[in-house]
C-alpha positions, 0 to 999 in steps of 0.5 A, a space after each residue: 175202467 170201461 171197455 170202449 168202442 166196438 164195430 161188427 165184422 163178419 167172421 169168415 171162419 171160427 173166432 174164439 172170444 178175446 182172440 186178436 183178429 185181422 182182416 178177412 178176404 173181403 171187406 168188413 170181414 175178419 179171421 183170427 190172426 196167426 202171427 206177429 206180422 199179420 195186419 191185426 186190427 183189434 180183438 174179438 168180444 167175449 163170445 165165440 163165433 162160427 163162420 158167417 156170424 157177426 164178431 164184435 171187435 174192440 176198436 176203441 181205447 181199452 179192451 180185453 185180450 187172452 194171453 198166449 204167454 206171460 206178459 208184464 203191464 206196459 209190454 207191447 202185444 202181438 198175436 201168436 199163431 193161435 191169435 193170443 197176445 204175446 209180448 214183443 220187442 221185435 222190429 217189424 212186428 205189428 202191435 195191438 197195443 200195451 198191456 194194462 195189467 200183467 198176466 200169464 197164458 190164458 189169462 184174459 187182460 185189459 190192454 190199451 189199444 195203440 195199433 202200430 208196427 215196431 
């Protein structure tokens, strides 16, 4: 399946590839997410970025993310403290979407983007 639509944002701090991002302190900037209640907006592309560089963030339908634990296809995904995706069923957690395939920690998997709050 093809990876879809990206938008570019300025990194306020280092952002590793395939990590979940949230808005930074200024418009059109991002930082790594730090937990499941962050206002997560998408995932960084495959390239590591340093502060000031532009980060292409997946905001379309299907994108890739690095896992922070074991997930099963269909699981709702949120951010852990390291901006990696983990499964969640907790009310109040913000979700980037649903795992398209199963995986374990540090795998990069595709997910179906569907941002919402459980």
